[in-house]
All heavy atoms as TSV, in Angstrom:
chain	resi	resn	atom	element	x	y	z
A	1	MET	N	N	-15.501	-2.474	4.927
A	1	MET	CA	C	-14.237	-2.353	4.239
A	1	MET	C	C	-14.510	-1.927	2.800
A	1	MET	O	O	-15.389	-2.454	2.140
A	1	MET	CB	C	-13.497	-3.694	4.270
A	1	MET	CG	C	-12.174	-3.635	3.561
A	1	MET	SD	S	-11.248	-5.186	3.454
A	1	MET	CE	C	-11.440	-5.922	5.030
A	2	ALA	N	N	-13.769	-0.964	2.341
A	2	ALA	CA	C	-13.934	-0.459	0.979
A	2	ALA	C	C	-13.431	-1.482	-0.034
A	2	ALA	O	O	-12.524	-2.269	0.248
A	2	ALA	CB	C	-13.166	0.847	0.814
A	3	ALA	N	N	-14.031	-1.452	-1.207
A	3	ALA	CA	C	-13.632	-2.366	-2.274
A	3	ALA	C	C	-12.282	-1.961	-2.852
A	3	ALA	O	O	-11.916	-0.791	-2.853
A	3	ALA	CB	C	-14.688	-2.368	-3.374
A	4	ARG	N	N	-11.561	-2.938	-3.377
A	4	ARG	CA	C	-10.291	-2.663	-4.045
A	4	ARG	C	C	-10.531	-1.885	-5.330
A	4	ARG	O	O	-11.532	-2.094	-6.012
A	4	ARG	CB	C	-9.577	-3.960	-4.399
A	4	ARG	CG	C	-9.102	-4.728	-3.212
A	4	ARG	CD	C	-8.295	-5.904	-3.706
A	4	ARG	NE	N	-8.085	-6.874	-2.648
A	4	ARG	CZ	C	-7.382	-7.972	-2.805
A	4	ARG	NH1	N	-6.825	-8.256	-3.960
A	4	ARG	NH2	N	-7.222	-8.807	-1.799
A	5	GLN	N	N	-9.583	-1.021	-5.638
A	5	GLN	CA	C	-9.663	-0.210	-6.849
A	5	GLN	C	C	-8.353	-0.353	-7.622
A	5	GLN	O	O	-7.322	-0.676	-7.034
A	5	GLN	CB	C	-9.893	1.249	-6.476
A	5	GLN	CG	C	-11.166	1.465	-5.679
A	5	GLN	CD	C	-11.290	2.892	-5.208
A	5	GLN	OE1	O	-10.966	3.827	-5.913
A	5	GLN	NE2	N	-11.739	3.064	-3.973
A	6	PRO	N	N	-8.354	-0.093	-8.927
A	6	PRO	CA	C	-7.110	-0.174	-9.703
A	6	PRO	C	C	-6.073	0.800	-9.146
A	6	PRO	O	O	-6.404	1.909	-8.738
A	6	PRO	CB	C	-7.529	0.233	-11.114
A	6	PRO	CG	C	-9.009	0.047	-11.153
A	6	PRO	CD	C	-9.508	0.259	-9.758
A	7	ILE	N	N	-4.819	0.377	-9.135
A	7	ILE	CA	C	-3.760	1.207	-8.552
A	7	ILE	C	C	-3.621	2.543	-9.284
A	7	ILE	O	O	-3.210	3.537	-8.678
A	7	ILE	CB	C	-2.421	0.434	-8.503
A	7	ILE	CG1	C	-1.422	1.125	-7.573
A	7	ILE	CG2	C	-1.849	0.244	-9.899
A	7	ILE	CD1	C	-1.845	1.227	-6.140
A	8	GLU	N	N	-4.003	2.613	-10.536
A	8	GLU	CA	C	-3.920	3.862	-11.295
A	8	GLU	C	C	-4.786	4.967	-10.699
A	8	GLU	O	O	-4.552	6.140	-10.935
A	8	GLU	CB	C	-4.325	3.641	-12.757
A	8	GLU	CG	C	-3.394	2.718	-13.528
A	8	GLU	CD	C	-3.657	1.236	-13.276
A	8	GLU	OE1	O	-4.738	0.870	-12.748
A	8	GLU	OE2	O	-2.757	0.444	-13.594
A	9	THR	N	N	-5.789	4.580	-9.903
A	9	THR	CA	C	-6.690	5.568	-9.307
A	9	THR	C	C	-6.281	5.974	-7.895
A	9	THR	O	O	-6.942	6.806	-7.282
A	9	THR	CB	C	-8.136	5.028	-9.278
A	9	THR	OG1	O	-8.191	3.877	-8.419
A	9	THR	CG2	C	-8.619	4.651	-10.670
A	10	ALA	N	N	-5.205	5.402	-7.371
A	10	ALA	CA	C	-4.768	5.691	-6.001
A	10	ALA	C	C	-4.202	7.104	-5.892
A	10	ALA	O	O	-3.596	7.609	-6.832
A	10	ALA	CB	C	-3.713	4.686	-5.575
A	11	PRO	N	N	-4.386	7.738	-4.727
A	11	PRO	CA	C	-3.836	9.082	-4.527
A	11	PRO	C	C	-2.310	9.050	-4.471
A	11	PRO	O	O	-1.728	8.148	-3.869
A	11	PRO	CB	C	-4.418	9.507	-3.176
A	11	PRO	CG	C	-4.735	8.233	-2.480
A	11	PRO	CD	C	-5.094	7.243	-3.544
A	12	LYS	N	N	-1.692	10.004	-5.124
A	12	LYS	CA	C	-0.225	10.087	-5.146
A	12	LYS	C	C	0.247	11.337	-4.423
A	12	LYS	O	O	1.269	11.913	-4.764
A	12	LYS	CB	C	0.279	10.058	-6.582
A	12	LYS	CG	C	0.013	8.733	-7.263
A	12	LYS	CD	C	0.595	8.678	-8.656
A	12	LYS	CE	C	0.371	7.310	-9.262
A	12	LYS	NZ	N	0.910	7.233	-10.613
A	13	ASP	N	N	-0.499	11.731	-3.395
A	13	ASP	CA	C	-0.191	12.947	-2.647
A	13	ASP	C	C	0.578	12.673	-1.359
A	13	ASP	O	O	0.713	13.537	-0.506
A	13	ASP	CB	C	-1.479	13.707	-2.342
A	13	ASP	CG	C	-2.453	12.892	-1.498
A	13	ASP	OD1	O	-2.146	11.730	-1.126
A	13	ASP	OD2	O	-3.545	13.420	-1.200
A	14	GLY	N	N	1.076	11.455	-1.188
A	14	GLY	CA	C	1.807	11.100	0.017
A	14	GLY	C	C	0.946	10.510	1.112
A	14	GLY	O	O	1.462	10.113	2.147
A	15	SER	N	N	-0.372	10.447	0.889
A	15	SER	CA	C	-1.238	9.858	1.905
A	15	SER	C	C	-1.044	8.341	1.934
A	15	SER	O	O	-0.638	7.731	0.949
A	15	SER	CB	C	-2.698	10.218	1.647
A	15	SER	OG	O	-3.098	9.791	0.367
A	16	LYS	N	N	-1.323	7.738	3.084
A	16	LYS	CA	C	-1.153	6.296	3.243
A	16	LYS	C	C	-2.439	5.575	2.864
A	16	LYS	O	O	-3.527	5.978	3.262
A	16	LYS	CB	C	-0.756	5.970	4.680
A	16	LYS	CG	C	0.610	6.515	5.021
A	16	LYS	CD	C	0.994	6.199	6.438
A	16	LYS	CE	C	2.368	6.779	6.740
A	16	LYS	NZ	N	2.775	6.527	8.113
A	17	VAL	N	N	-2.271	4.516	2.072
A	17	VAL	CA	C	-3.388	3.685	1.641
A	17	VAL	C	C	-2.981	2.222	1.785
A	17	VAL	O	O	-1.802	1.899	1.919
A	17	VAL	CB	C	-3.807	3.984	0.180
A	17	VAL	CG1	C	-4.288	5.418	0.026
A	17	VAL	CG2	C	-2.690	3.698	-0.793
A	18	THR	N	N	-3.954	1.347	1.749
A	18	THR	CA	C	-3.676	-0.085	1.754
A	18	THR	C	C	-3.494	-0.524	0.317
A	18	THR	O	O	-4.340	-0.247	-0.532
A	18	THR	CB	C	-4.833	-0.859	2.402
A	18	THR	OG1	O	-4.993	-0.388	3.754
A	18	THR	CG2	C	-4.558	-2.351	2.418
A	19	VAL	N	N	-2.377	-1.209	0.031
A	19	VAL	CA	C	-2.102	-1.693	-1.318
A	19	VAL	C	C	-1.969	-3.207	-1.306
A	19	VAL	O	O	-1.678	-3.817	-0.281
A	19	VAL	CB	C	-0.831	-1.047	-1.925
A	19	VAL	CG1	C	-0.994	0.450	-2.074
A	19	VAL	CG2	C	0.417	-1.379	-1.122
A	20	TYR	N	N	-2.173	-3.795	-2.469
A	20	TYR	CA	C	-2.051	-5.237	-2.667
A	20	TYR	C	C	-1.006	-5.462	-3.744
A	20	TYR	O	O	-1.087	-4.882	-4.824
A	20	TYR	CB	C	-3.397	-5.835	-3.083
A	20	TYR	CG	C	-4.442	-5.609	-2.020
A	20	TYR	CD1	C	-5.221	-4.454	-2.021
A	20	TYR	CD2	C	-4.624	-6.525	-0.994
A	20	TYR	CE1	C	-6.165	-4.227	-1.030
A	20	TYR	CE2	C	-5.566	-6.296	0.004
A	20	TYR	CZ	C	-6.324	-5.155	-0.030
A	20	TYR	OH	O	-7.248	-4.923	0.953
A	21	TRP	N	N	0.002	-6.317	-3.444
A	21	TRP	CA	C	1.105	-6.544	-4.363
A	21	TRP	C	C	1.607	-7.983	-4.225
A	21	TRP	O	O	1.379	-8.638	-3.217
A	21	TRP	CB	C	2.249	-5.565	-4.073
A	21	TRP	CG	C	2.717	-5.543	-2.651
A	21	TRP	CD1	C	2.107	-4.915	-1.594
A	21	TRP	CD2	C	3.856	-6.201	-2.102
A	21	TRP	NE1	N	2.819	-5.125	-0.441
A	21	TRP	CE2	C	3.901	-5.910	-0.724
A	21	TRP	CE3	C	4.870	-6.987	-2.645
A	21	TRP	CZ2	C	4.896	-6.402	0.111
A	21	TRP	CZ3	C	5.870	-7.471	-1.812
A	21	TRP	CH2	C	5.877	-7.168	-0.455
A	22	LYS	N	N	2.265	-8.484	-5.289
A	22	LYS	CA	C	2.811	-9.838	-5.275
A	22	LYS	C	C	4.306	-9.780	-4.996
A	22	LYS	O	O	5.021	-8.955	-5.548
A	22	LYS	CB	C	2.602	-10.520	-6.628
A	22	LYS	CG	C	1.197	-10.975	-6.878
A	22	LYS	CD	C	1.112	-11.762	-8.159
A	22	LYS	CE	C	-0.294	-12.212	-8.418
A	22	LYS	NZ	N	-0.401	-12.951	-9.682
A	23	ASP	N	N	4.762	-10.708	-4.150
A	23	ASP	CA	C	6.193	-10.795	-3.882
A	23	ASP	C	C	6.855	-11.735	-4.895
A	23	ASP	O	O	6.215	-12.205	-5.841
A	23	ASP	CB	C	6.456	-11.212	-2.438
A	23	ASP	CG	C	5.947	-12.595	-2.089
A	23	ASP	OD1	O	5.688	-13.418	-3.004
A	23	ASP	OD2	O	5.815	-12.875	-0.886
A	24	SER	N	N	8.142	-12.008	-4.709
A	24	SER	CA	C	8.894	-12.825	-5.668
A	24	SER	C	C	8.405	-14.272	-5.731
A	24	SER	O	O	8.715	-14.994	-6.675
A	24	SER	CB	C	10.386	-12.801	-5.325
A	24	SER	OG	O	10.600	-13.300	-4.016
A	25	ASN	N	N	7.622	-14.699	-4.737
A	25	ASN	CA	C	7.040	-16.045	-4.738
A	25	ASN	C	C	5.596	-16.052	-5.229
A	25	ASN	O	O	4.888	-17.036	-5.055
A	25	ASN	CB	C	7.098	-16.641	-3.329
A	25	ASN	CG	C	8.509	-16.863	-2.862
A	25	ASN	OD1	O	9.365	-17.291	-3.632
A	25	ASN	ND2	N	8.772	-16.544	-1.611
A	26	SER	N	N	5.152	-14.919	-5.788
A	26	SER	CA	C	3.786	-14.746	-6.292
A	26	SER	C	C	2.732	-14.803	-5.194
A	26	SER	O	O	1.570	-15.116	-5.463
A	26	SER	CB	C	3.469	-15.751	-7.395
A	26	SER	OG	O	4.293	-15.516	-8.507
A	27	VAL	N	N	3.118	-14.504	-3.971
A	27	VAL	CA	C	2.182	-14.433	-2.856
A	27	VAL	C	C	1.642	-13.002	-2.793
A	27	VAL	O	O	2.403	-12.041	-2.841
A	27	VAL	CB	C	2.871	-14.797	-1.524
A	27	VAL	CG1	C	1.931	-14.587	-0.343
A	27	VAL	CG2	C	3.390	-16.219	-1.577
A	28	ILE	N	N	0.320	-12.875	-2.713
A	28	ILE	CA	C	-0.293	-11.547	-2.637
A	28	ILE	C	C	-0.180	-11.031	-1.208
A	28	ILE	O	O	-0.541	-11.724	-0.253
A	28	ILE	CB	C	-1.757	-11.585	-3.090
A	28	ILE	CG1	C	-1.820	-11.987	-4.554
A	28	ILE	CG2	C	-2.422	-10.235	-2.866
A	28	ILE	CD1	C	-3.215	-12.173	-5.095
A	29	ASN	N	N	0.337	-9.815	-1.070
A	29	ASN	CA	C	0.521	-9.168	0.226
A	29	ASN	C	C	-0.381	-7.950	0.330
A	29	ASN	O	O	-0.674	-7.299	-0.672
A	29	ASN	CB	C	1.974	-8.714	0.379
A	29	ASN	CG	C	2.919	-9.883	0.437
A	29	ASN	OD1	O	3.117	-10.457	1.485
A	29	ASN	ND2	N	3.496	-10.246	-0.701
A	30	GLU	N	N	-0.784	-7.632	1.544
A	30	GLU	CA	C	-1.561	-6.427	1.844
A	30	GLU	C	C	-0.721	-5.579	2.795
A	30	GLU	O	O	-0.278	-6.064	3.831
A	30	GLU	CB	C	-2.879	-6.807	2.512
A	30	GLU	CG	C	-3.707	-5.630	2.937
A	30	GLU	CD	C	-4.993	-6.046	3.622
A	30	GLU	OE1	O	-5.413	-7.211	3.494
A	30	GLU	OE2	O	-5.582	-5.194	4.308
A	31	SER	N	N	-0.457	-4.325	2.408
A	31	SER	CA	C	0.398	-3.457	3.216
A	31	SER	C	C	-0.102	-2.028	3.171
A	31	SER	O	O	-0.746	-1.621	2.218
A	31	SER	CB	C	1.829	-3.447	2.662
A	31	SER	OG	O	2.373	-4.723	2.584
A	32	ILE	N	N	0.245	-1.277	4.210
A	32	ILE	CA	C	0.039	0.170	4.197
A	32	ILE	C	C	1.223	0.755	3.424
A	32	ILE	O	O	2.372	0.421	3.714
A	32	ILE	CB	C	0.006	0.754	5.618
A	32	ILE	CG1	C	-1.049	0.060	6.473
A	32	ILE	CG2	C	-0.187	2.268	5.568
A	32	ILE	CD1	C	-2.468	0.304	6.026
A	33	ALA	N	N	0.952	1.600	2.453
A	33	ALA	CA	C	2.024	2.174	1.644
A	33	ALA	C	C	1.701	3.618	1.308
A	33	ALA	O	O	0.577	4.080	1.497
A	33	ALA	CB	C	2.205	1.370	0.360
A	34	GLN	N	N	2.710	4.325	0.814
A	34	GLN	CA	C	2.496	5.676	0.325
A	34	GLN	C	C	3.339	5.882	-0.921
A	34	GLN	O	O	4.390	5.269	-1.090
A	34	GLN	CB	C	2.774	6.730	1.384
A	34	GLN	CG	C	4.189	6.826	1.833
A	34	GLN	CD	C	4.363	7.830	2.975
A	34	GLN	OE1	O	5.238	7.612	3.769
A	34	GLN	NE2	N	3.586	8.867	3.067
A	35	TYR	N	N	2.834	6.742	-1.805
A	35	TYR	CA	C	3.532	7.040	-3.056
A	35	TYR	C	C	4.467	8.208	-2.821
A	35	TYR	O	O	4.059	9.274	-2.372
A	35	TYR	CB	C	2.520	7.390	-4.150
A	35	TYR	CG	C	3.151	7.496	-5.511
A	35	TYR	CD1	C	3.285	6.372	-6.310
A	35	TYR	CD2	C	3.623	8.708	-5.985
A	35	TYR	CE1	C	3.867	6.455	-7.558
A	35	TYR	CE2	C	4.210	8.802	-7.234
A	35	TYR	CZ	C	4.332	7.679	-8.017
A	35	TYR	OH	O	4.911	7.765	-9.245
A	36	ARG	N	N	5.757	7.980	-3.099
A	36	ARG	CA	C	6.749	9.046	-3.033
A	36	ARG	C	C	7.971	8.615	-3.825
A	36	ARG	O	O	8.166	7.424	-4.064
A	36	ARG	CB	C	7.125	9.388	-1.593
A	36	ARG	CG	C	7.826	8.315	-0.838
A	36	ARG	CD	C	8.097	8.789	0.596
A	36	ARG	NE	N	9.092	8.004	1.250
A	36	ARG	CZ	C	8.979	6.738	1.596
A	36	ARG	NH1	N	7.876	6.076	1.316
A	36	ARG	NH2	N	9.953	6.109	2.211
A	37	ASP	N	N	8.761	9.571	-4.238
A	37	ASP	CA	C	9.969	9.279	-5.027
A	37	ASP	C	C	9.646	8.394	-6.230
A	37	ASP	O	O	10.356	7.431	-6.521
A	37	ASP	CB	C	11.044	8.622	-4.162
A	37	ASP	CG	C	11.470	9.487	-3.001
A	37	ASP	OD1	O	11.455	10.728	-3.149
A	37	ASP	OD2	O	11.806	8.941	-1.933
A	38	ALA	N	N	8.551	8.708	-6.908
A	38	ALA	CA	C	8.118	8.013	-8.130
A	38	ALA	C	C	7.857	6.521	-7.930
A	38	ALA	O	O	8.080	5.710	-8.822
A	38	ALA	CB	C	9.104	8.240	-9.259
A	39	GLY	N	N	7.353	6.136	-6.752
A	39	GLY	CA	C	7.019	4.736	-6.530
A	39	GLY	C	C	6.253	4.532	-5.240
A	39	GLY	O	O	6.110	5.436	-4.423
A	40	TRP	N	N	5.744	3.319	-5.057
A	40	TRP	CA	C	5.002	2.941	-3.851
A	40	TRP	C	C	5.956	2.285	-2.872
A	40	TRP	O	O	6.673	1.347	-3.217
A	40	TRP	CB	C	3.871	1.972	-4.218
A	40	TRP	CG	C	2.782	2.660	-4.942
A	40	TRP	CD1	C	2.583	2.705	-6.286
A	40	TRP	CD2	C	1.740	3.444	-4.362
A	40	TRP	NE1	N	1.485	3.465	-6.572
A	40	TRP	CE2	C	0.942	3.931	-5.413
A	40	TRP	CE3	C	1.400	3.784	-3.057
A	40	TRP	CZ2	C	-0.166	4.735	-5.184
A	40	TRP	CZ3	C	0.296	4.580	-2.836
A	40	TRP	CH2	C	-0.478	5.041	-3.896
A	41	TRP	N	N	5.966	2.784	-1.632
A	41	TRP	CA	C	6.873	2.308	-0.597
A	41	TRP	C	C	6.089	1.812	0.608
A	41	TRP	O	O	5.121	2.428	1.034
A	41	TRP	CB	C	7.809	3.431	-0.163
A	41	TRP	CG	C	8.760	3.823	-1.252
A	41	TRP	CD1	C	8.519	4.716	-2.250
A	41	TRP	CD2	C	10.063	3.322	-1.475
A	41	TRP	NE1	N	9.613	4.804	-3.085
A	41	TRP	CE2	C	10.586	3.960	-2.619
A	41	TRP	CE3	C	10.878	2.397	-0.805
A	41	TRP	CZ2	C	11.856	3.690	-3.112
A	41	TRP	CZ3	C	12.143	2.141	-1.295
A	41	TRP	CH2	C	12.622	2.779	-2.434
A	42	THR	N	N	6.542	0.677	1.167
A	42	THR	CA	C	5.927	0.104	2.353
A	42	THR	C	C	7.013	-0.399	3.296
A	42	THR	O	O	8.134	-0.687	2.853
A	42	THR	CB	C	4.965	-1.041	1.988
A	42	THR	OG1	O	4.262	-1.461	3.146
A	42	THR	CG2	C	5.688	-2.224	1.369
A	43	TYR	N	N	6.713	-0.490	4.582
A	43	TYR	CA	C	7.634	-1.095	5.549
A	43	TYR	C	C	7.438	-2.604	5.523
A	43	TYR	O	O	6.311	-3.083	5.633
A	43	TYR	CB	C	7.373	-0.573	6.959
A	43	TYR	CG	C	7.999	0.769	7.219
A	43	TYR	CD1	C	7.287	1.940	7.039
A	43	TYR	CD2	C	9.324	0.865	7.630
A	43	TYR	CE1	C	7.868	3.182	7.267
A	43	TYR	CE2	C	9.915	2.093	7.861
A	43	TYR	CZ	C	9.187	3.245	7.679
A	43	TYR	OH	O	9.769	4.464	7.907
A	44	ILE	N	N	8.528	-3.349	5.375
A	44	ILE	CA	C	8.434	-4.805	5.441
A	44	ILE	C	C	8.814	-5.322	6.825
A	44	ILE	O	O	8.557	-6.462	7.156
A	44	ILE	CB	C	9.264	-5.498	4.339
A	44	ILE	CG1	C	10.724	-5.074	4.397
A	44	ILE	CG2	C	8.661	-5.204	2.979
A	44	ILE	CD1	C	11.623	-5.855	3.463
A	45	ASP	N	N	9.462	-4.481	7.618
A	45	ASP	CA	C	9.632	-4.695	9.059
A	45	ASP	C	C	9.783	-3.315	9.686
A	45	ASP	O	O	9.661	-2.306	8.998
A	45	ASP	CB	C	10.783	-5.656	9.390
A	45	ASP	CG	C	12.154	-5.142	8.976
A	45	ASP	OD1	O	12.409	-3.919	9.066
A	45	ASP	OD2	O	12.987	-5.956	8.568
A	46	SER	N	N	10.061	-3.252	10.961
A	46	SER	CA	C	10.044	-1.952	11.642
A	46	SER	C	C	11.115	-0.989	11.167
A	46	SER	O	O	10.995	0.219	11.379
A	46	SER	CB	C	10.148	-2.146	13.157
A	46	SER	OG	O	11.369	-2.783	13.468
A	47	ASP	N	N	12.165	-1.483	10.522
A	47	ASP	CA	C	13.255	-0.623	10.071
A	47	ASP	C	C	13.461	-0.573	8.557
A	47	ASP	O	O	14.214	0.264	8.075
A	47	ASP	CB	C	14.583	-1.087	10.688
A	47	ASP	CG	C	14.577	-0.993	12.195
A	47	ASP	OD1	O	14.055	0.005	12.730
A	47	ASP	OD2	O	15.095	-1.922	12.840
A	48	THR	N	N	12.835	-1.461	7.810
A	48	THR	CA	C	13.139	-1.617	6.392
A	48	THR	C	C	11.961	-1.252	5.509
A	48	THR	O	O	10.872	-1.786	5.666
A	48	THR	CB	C	13.550	-3.072	6.092
A	48	THR	OG1	O	14.569	-3.473	7.011
A	48	THR	CG2	C	14.052	-3.207	4.664
A	49	GLN	N	N	12.212	-0.347	4.575
A	49	GLN	CA	C	11.195	-0.001	3.581
A	49	GLN	C	C	11.543	-0.677	2.266
A	49	GLN	O	O	12.708	-0.894	1.952
A	49	GLN	CB	C	11.141	1.503	3.373
A	49	GLN	CG	C	10.619	2.247	4.572
A	49	GLN	CD	C	10.433	3.709	4.264
A	49	GLN	OE1	O	9.774	4.063	3.305
A	49	GLN	NE2	N	11.037	4.557	5.079
A	50	LYS	N	N	10.503	-0.988	1.497
A	50	LYS	CA	C	10.688	-1.646	0.215
A	50	LYS	C	C	9.773	-0.984	-0.806
A	50	LYS	O	O	8.630	-0.650	-0.501
A	50	LYS	CB	C	10.330	-3.130	0.343
A	50	LYS	CG	C	10.415	-3.889	-0.957
A	50	LYS	CD	C	10.058	-5.350	-0.762
A	50	LYS	CE	C	10.168	-6.065	-2.100
A	50	LYS	NZ	N	10.070	-7.509	-1.950
A	51	ARG	N	N	10.299	-0.812	-2.002
A	51	ARG	CA	C	9.462	-0.316	-3.097
A	51	ARG	C	C	8.694	-1.507	-3.666
A	51	ARG	O	O	9.281	-2.551	-3.946
A	51	ARG	CB	C	10.321	0.325	-4.175
A	51	ARG	CG	C	9.480	0.957	-5.251
A	51	ARG	CD	C	10.331	1.694	-6.237
A	51	ARG	NE	N	9.469	2.234	-7.270
A	51	ARG	CZ	C	9.892	2.928	-8.282
A	51	ARG	NH1	N	11.176	3.179	-8.420
A	51	ARG	NH2	N	9.046	3.385	-9.167
A	52	VAL	N	N	7.384	-1.355	-3.802
A	52	VAL	CA	C	6.538	-2.437	-4.313
A	52	VAL	C	C	5.785	-1.953	-5.547
A	52	VAL	O	O	5.674	-0.752	-5.794
A	52	VAL	CB	C	5.544	-2.940	-3.234
A	52	VAL	CG1	C	6.292	-3.562	-2.076
A	52	VAL	CG2	C	4.638	-1.834	-2.741
A	53	GLU	N	N	5.289	-2.910	-6.312
A	53	GLU	CA	C	4.497	-2.627	-7.507
A	53	GLU	C	C	3.078	-3.146	-7.276
A	53	GLU	O	O	2.742	-4.262	-7.675
A	53	GLU	CB	C	5.127	-3.311	-8.734
A	53	GLU	CG	C	6.514	-2.827	-9.076
A	53	GLU	CD	C	6.544	-1.384	-9.554
A	53	GLU	OE1	O	5.539	-0.911	-10.120
A	53	GLU	OE2	O	7.575	-0.727	-9.335
A	54	PRO	N	N	2.249	-2.356	-6.601
A	54	PRO	CA	C	0.896	-2.838	-6.293
A	54	PRO	C	C	0.012	-2.938	-7.539
A	54	PRO	O	O	0.224	-2.243	-8.531
A	54	PRO	CB	C	0.358	-1.785	-5.330
A	54	PRO	CG	C	1.247	-0.614	-5.437
A	54	PRO	CD	C	2.517	-1.042	-6.067
A	55	THR	N	N	-0.975	-3.822	-7.434
A	55	THR	CA	C	-1.944	-4.002	-8.518
A	55	THR	C	C	-3.276	-3.342	-8.199
A	55	THR	O	O	-4.040	-3.019	-9.101
A	55	THR	CB	C	-2.176	-5.491	-8.790
A	55	THR	OG1	O	-2.600	-6.117	-7.576
A	55	THR	CG2	C	-0.897	-6.157	-9.285
A	56	SER	N	N	-3.544	-3.155	-6.892
A	56	SER	CA	C	-4.797	-2.514	-6.490
A	56	SER	C	C	-4.600	-1.861	-5.127
A	56	SER	O	O	-3.576	-2.037	-4.474
A	56	SER	CB	C	-5.946	-3.525	-6.456
A	56	SER	OG	O	-5.665	-4.563	-5.545
A	57	TRP	N	N	-5.626	-1.107	-4.720
A	57	TRP	CA	C	-5.561	-0.383	-3.447
A	57	TRP	C	C	-6.955	-0.187	-2.906
A	57	TRP	O	O	-7.949	-0.394	-3.602
A	57	TRP	CB	C	-4.874	0.975	-3.645
A	57	TRP	CG	C	-5.783	1.991	-4.308
A	57	TRP	CD1	C	-6.112	2.045	-5.630
A	57	TRP	CD2	C	-6.482	3.049	-3.673
A	57	TRP	NE1	N	-6.974	3.082	-5.852
A	57	TRP	CE2	C	-7.224	3.722	-4.675
A	57	TRP	CE3	C	-6.562	3.509	-2.370
A	57	TRP	CZ2	C	-8.027	4.811	-4.394
A	57	TRP	CZ3	C	-7.364	4.604	-2.104
A	57	TRP	CH2	C	-8.087	5.246	-3.112
A	58	ARG	N	N	-7.025	0.228	-1.646
A	58	ARG	CA	C	-8.270	0.677	-1.020
A	58	ARG	C	C	-7.888	1.692	0.053
A	58	ARG	O	O	-6.749	1.694	0.533
A	58	ARG	CB	C	-9.074	-0.478	-0.431
A	58	ARG	CG	C	-8.426	-1.145	0.748
A	58	ARG	CD	C	-9.343	-2.193	1.359
A	58	ARG	NE	N	-8.662	-2.963	2.359
A	58	ARG	CZ	C	-8.420	-2.558	3.612
A	58	ARG	NH1	N	-8.832	-1.377	4.020
A	58	ARG	NH2	N	-7.778	-3.330	4.458
A	59	PRO	N	N	-8.794	2.555	0.428
A	59	PRO	CA	C	-8.484	3.509	1.500
A	59	PRO	C	C	-8.143	2.769	2.790
A	59	PRO	O	O	-8.705	1.724	3.081
A	59	PRO	CB	C	-9.776	4.313	1.668
A	59	PRO	CG	C	-10.511	4.128	0.389
A	59	PRO	CD	C	-10.137	2.758	-0.120
A	60	THR	N	N	-7.214	3.308	3.543
A	60	THR	CA	C	-6.863	2.738	4.836
A	60	THR	C	C	-7.982	3.025	5.815
A	60	THR	O	O	-8.493	4.144	5.880
A	60	THR	CB	C	-5.541	3.348	5.343
A	60	THR	OG1	O	-4.533	3.067	4.370
A	60	THR	CG2	C	-5.127	2.761	6.675
A	61	SER	N	N	-8.375	2.027	6.577
A	61	SER	CA	C	-9.481	2.164	7.521
A	61	SER	C	C	-9.125	3.148	8.616
A	61	SER	O	O	-8.110	3.025	9.274
A	61	SER	CB	C	-9.807	0.809	8.130
A	61	SER	OG	O	-10.818	0.942	9.088
A	62	GLU	N	N	-9.964	4.136	8.812
A	62	GLU	CA	C	-9.736	5.148	9.847
A	62	GLU	C	C	-9.933	4.585	11.249
A	62	GLU	O	O	-9.318	5.015	12.194
A	62	GLU	CB	C	-10.688	6.334	9.657
A	62	GLU	CG	C	-10.395	7.135	8.413
A	62	GLU	CD	C	-9.051	7.851	8.465
A	62	GLU	OE1	O	-8.647	8.282	9.548
A	62	GLU	OE2	O	-8.396	7.932	7.427
A	63	ASP	N	N	-10.787	3.570	11.379
A	63	ASP	CA	C	-11.089	3.052	12.705
A	63	ASP	C	C	-10.041	2.074	13.209
A	63	ASP	O	O	-10.162	1.538	14.303
A	63	ASP	CB	C	-12.474	2.419	12.757
A	63	ASP	CG	C	-12.637	1.295	11.758
A	63	ASP	OD1	O	-11.682	0.981	11.043
A	63	ASP	OD2	O	-13.741	0.739	11.687
A	64	SER	N	N	-8.960	1.845	12.450
A	64	SER	CA	C	-7.921	0.926	12.904
A	64	SER	C	C	-6.823	1.644	13.684
A	64	SER	O	O	-5.911	1.020	14.202
A	64	SER	CB	C	-7.305	0.179	11.722
A	64	SER	OG	O	-6.623	1.087	10.886
A	65	ASP	N	N	-6.886	2.959	13.784
A	65	ASP	CA	C	-5.876	3.716	14.521
A	65	ASP	C	C	-6.057	3.509	16.018
A	65	ASP	O	O	-7.166	3.527	16.531
A	65	ASP	CB	C	-5.970	5.204	14.213
A	65	ASP	CG	C	-5.555	5.534	12.799
A	65	ASP	OD1	O	-4.837	4.734	12.176
A	65	ASP	OD2	O	-5.939	6.606	12.322
A	66	ASP	N	N	-4.961	3.313	16.727
A	66	ASP	CA	C	-5.010	3.122	18.169
A	66	ASP	C	C	-4.643	4.391	18.895
A	66	ASP	O	O	-3.657	4.461	19.599
A	66	ASP	CB	C	-4.046	1.996	18.580
A	66	ASP	CG	C	-4.434	0.652	18.017
A	66	ASP	OD1	O	-5.648	0.425	17.880
A	66	ASP	OD2	O	-3.539	-0.162	17.734
A	67	GLU	N	N	-5.450	5.411	18.777
A	67	GLU	CA	C	-5.149	6.694	19.419
A	67	GLU	C	C	-5.935	6.875	20.680
A	67	GLU	O	O	-6.970	6.427	20.890
A	67	GLU	CB	C	-5.455	7.844	18.459
A	67	GLU	CG	C	-4.493	7.826	17.297
A	67	GLU	CD	C	-4.675	9.066	16.420
A	67	GLU	OE1	O	-4.828	10.165	16.965
A	67	GLU	OE2	O	-4.669	8.908	15.221
């Protein structure tokens, strides 16, 4: 697993990466997200997307795809 990196270094080309962010209860979450519309967006359930403010990121693991 790749090490976490500062969010400022994350790609903003629409590619999906794993991000780490705190929710309103200060719980750290790990989600797949992509940068678009001037922010980081992730699915919080199968139908709902949420804009998050991540603090760090790492590349999404290629071997986790179920193809």
